[in-house]
C-alpha positions as CSV (number, residue, x, y, z in Angstrom):
1,M,-0.1,0.1,0.2
2,K,2.8,2.1,0.3
3,A,4.6,1.7,-2.7
4,R,1.0,2.4,-4.6
5,L,0.8,5.8,-2.0
6,T,4.0,6.8,-3.1
7,A,3.8,5.9,-7.2
8,F,0.2,7.9,-6.9
9,F,1.8,11.2,-5.5
10,I,4.4,11.1,-8.1
11,F,2.0,10.2,-10.6
12,I,0.0,13.5,-10.0
13,L,2.9,15.6,-9.3
14,M,4.4,14.7,-12.8
15,V,0.6,14.6,-14.9
16,R,-1.7,17.3,-13.0
17,P,-0.7,19.9,-15.4
18,A,-1.8,18.2,-18.1
19,M,-5.1,15.9,-16.6
20,A,-8.3,17.7,-15.2
21,I,-8.6,16.9,-11.6
22,E,-12.2,16.6,-10.8
23,E,-13.2,19.7,-8.3
24,P,-17.0,20.3,-6.3
25,E,-18.9,22.7,-8.8
26,F,-19.5,26.0,-7.1
27,E,-19.9,29.5,-8.8
28,V,-18.8,32.7,-7.9
29,L,-21.2,35.4,-5.6
30,Q,-18.5,38.3,-4.5
31,T,-14.5,38.6,-4.8
32,N,-12.8,41.2,-2.9
33,D,-9.0,41.6,-1.9
34,N,-9.1,39.0,1.2
35,Y,-11.9,36.7,-0.1
36,E,-14.2,34.8,-2.7
37,V,-17.9,34.0,-1.6
38,R,-18.9,31.1,-3.6
39,R,-22.0,29.0,-3.8
40,Y,-21.1,25.0,-3.8
41,V,-24.0,22.9,-5.8
42,P,-24.9,20.1,-3.0
43,H,-21.8,17.1,-3.2
44,I,-20.7,13.7,-1.3
45,V,-17.7,13.2,0.7
46,A,-16.1,10.2,2.3
47,E,-14.8,11.5,5.8
48,V,-12.7,9.7,8.9
49,D,-11.9,10.8,11.7
50,V,-8.2,10.6,13.0
51,A,-6.6,10.9,16.5
52,E,-3.2,12.3,17.0
53,G,-2.3,10.1,19.1
54,D,-2.2,7.4,15.9
55,G,1.1,9.5,14.3
56,D,0.4,11.9,11.4
57,P,-3.0,12.2,11.7
58,G,-2.8,13.6,7.8
59,R,-0.9,10.3,6.8
60,A,-3.3,8.5,8.3
61,A,-6.2,9.6,7.2
62,F,-5.2,9.8,3.6
63,R,-3.9,6.2,3.8
64,I,-7.5,5.1,4.6
65,L,-9.3,7.3,2.5
66,A,-7.4,6.7,-0.7
67,G,-7.6,3.0,-0.1
68,Y,-11.6,3.2,-0.3
69,I,-11.1,5.3,-3.8
70,F,-8.2,2.9,-5.3
71,G,-10.7,-0.3,-4.7
72,D,-11.2,-0.7,-0.9
73,N,-14.5,-1.0,-1.0
74,E,-17.6,-3.7,-1.2
75,A,-17.9,-3.2,-4.7
76,E,-13.7,-3.3,-5.5
77,T,-14.2,0.0,-7.7
78,K,-11.7,2.5,-8.2
79,M,-12.1,6.0,-8.8
80,S,-10.4,9.3,-9.6
81,M,-8.6,11.5,-7.4
82,T,-10.2,14.5,-7.0
83,A,-9.6,17.7,-5.5
84,P,-8.9,19.7,-2.7
85,V,-8.5,17.3,0.6
86,T,-10.2,18.8,3.6
87,S,-9.3,19.1,7.2
88,H,-10.4,20.4,10.0
89,A,-10.0,19.8,13.9
90,G,-11.9,18.4,16.7
91,G,-13.5,15.8,14.8
92,D,-17.2,14.4,16.8
93,D,-16.4,17.6,19.2
94,E,-13.4,15.8,20.4
95,E,-10.4,18.6,20.5
96,D,-7.7,15.4,19.6
97,L,-9.7,14.3,16.8
98,H,-9.0,15.9,13.1
99,T,-11.5,14.9,10.4
100,Y,-10.4,14.5,7.3
101,A,-12.5,14.2,3.8
102,F,-12.3,13.3,-0.2
103,F,-14.9,14.7,-2.2
104,M,-16.5,11.9,-4.2
105,E,-16.8,12.6,-8.2
106,S,-20.4,14.2,-9.6
107,E,-21.3,10.9,-11.2
108,Y,-22.2,9.3,-8.1
109,T,-25.3,9.5,-6.1
110,M,-25.5,7.8,-1.9
111,A,-27.0,5.1,-3.6
112,T,-24.2,4.5,-6.4
113,L,-21.2,5.0,-4.6
114,P,-19.8,1.6,-2.9
115,K,-20.0,1.1,0.8
116,P,-16.2,1.4,2.4
117,I,-15.0,-1.9,3.9
118,D,-13.3,0.5,6.7
119,T,-16.1,1.2,9.2
120,R,-14.2,4.5,9.9
121,I,-15.1,6.0,6.5
122,R,-18.2,7.8,6.8
123,L,-20.0,8.9,2.9
124,V,-21.7,12.6,4.0
125,E,-24.1,14.5,1.5
126,K,-23.3,17.7,1.7
127,P,-26.2,20.9,0.8
128,A,-25.5,23.4,-1.0
129,R,-24.1,26.3,1.2
130,V,-21.9,29.7,0.9
131,I,-18.1,29.3,1.4
132,A,-16.2,31.9,1.9
133,A,-12.5,31.7,0.6
134,R,-9.1,32.7,1.3
135,R,-6.9,31.4,-0.8
136,Y,-2.6,31.3,-0.1
137,S,0.5,29.3,-0.8
138,G,2.7,28.1,1.5
139,R,3.7,25.0,3.7
140,W,0.9,23.3,6.0
141,S,1.7,24.6,9.0
142,T,-0.6,25.2,11.9
143,A,0.8,29.0,11.7
144,N,0.4,29.4,8.5
145,Y,-3.2,28.1,9.1
146,Q,-3.6,30.3,11.6
147,K,-2.4,33.6,10.1
148,H,-4.8,33.1,6.6
149,E,-7.9,31.9,9.6
150,G,-7.3,35.4,11.5
151,A,-6.8,37.3,8.3
152,L,-10.6,35.6,6.6
153,I,-12.1,36.1,9.9
154,A,-11.4,39.8,10.2
155,A,-12.0,40.5,6.9
156,L,-15.6,38.7,6.9
157,A,-16.6,40.7,10.3
158,E,-15.1,44.2,9.0
159,D,-17.7,43.5,6.2
160,G,-20.4,42.8,8.7
161,V,-20.3,38.8,7.3
162,S,-21.5,36.1,10.2
163,L,-20.4,32.8,9.8
164,A,-22.3,29.8,9.5
165,G,-19.6,27.1,10.9
166,E,-15.6,26.5,12.0
167,P,-13.3,27.1,9.5
168,Y,-11.0,24.1,7.5
169,L,-8.2,23.8,5.2
170,A,-8.5,23.0,1.5
171,R,-5.4,21.4,0.2
172,Y,-5.5,21.3,-4.0
173,N,-1.9,19.8,-4.1
174,S,0.6,16.5,-3.3
175,P,2.8,16.6,-0.7
176,F,5.9,16.6,-3.5
177,T,4.4,19.7,-4.7
178,P,6.9,22.5,-3.9
179,W,5.7,24.9,-1.0
180,F,5.1,28.1,-3.0
181,M,3.3,26.5,-5.5
182,R,1.2,24.7,-3.4
183,R,-2.8,26.1,-3.9
184,N,-4.6,26.1,-0.7
185,E,-8.1,27.6,0.2
186,L,-9.4,28.4,4.1
187,L,-12.9,28.4,4.2
188,V,-15.6,28.9,6.1
189,E,-19.5,28.7,6.0
190,I,-21.4,31.8,5.9
191,E,-24.7,33.8,6.2
192,W,-25.3,34.7,3.1
193,P,-28.8,36.0,1.5
194,S,-30.7,33.6,-0.6
195,P,-30.7,34.7,-4.6
C-alpha cells in the first residue's frame, strides 16, 4: 500500500498539469482582496476522523481514504482522485481528533457509491451552501493556517458577514508539490442572502 501511495503522489505531481482533476462545483458570488464568496452545489464526501495520538493524522487519514477510492470497497470499484482534500480539528467535538474528507466524483450518488469496507469511513451528503474562501500558498503548518484564518475572520467581521460554521483547510496539491507552488484555501460557511 505504501508503494502504491508513493507512486500515486509521483503520478499526480508529474501529470497534474496535463489532466483535469474534478473539483466541487460552485458559483462565484463576490470577490474582494481578502476572500471569495462561493455558492457550492450539493456534493458527497468520504470522511474519516483520526486521533493525534496515531502519529501524523494527515498521513493516516489519507491512507484510509485513498484505500477506499483505490478499490478497498465492497464493489472493488476504483474511483478517480479529486481535489481538494479538506481537514479540520475537533472531529465529532473531540479536541484530539482531526476530520479529513475527499470529495466524491459528481457522477456518484449516495445510492451508487460503493460501500466502504473500512467502517471508520463515513459517506456524507453536503447540502448547497455559501462559503467564504481565502486562497494562499505555502507550507501546511499550523502557523500558516492560523495567519490566514485570522485574516479571513477579521475581513468577514469587518464586512458584517456572519459565520455559519467552523473554518477548515482545503489542500489542492500533493505533498511533493514545492511549498511555494501549493494552492491552499481557508474555507468557512457563512450566512448569505438567498438569491
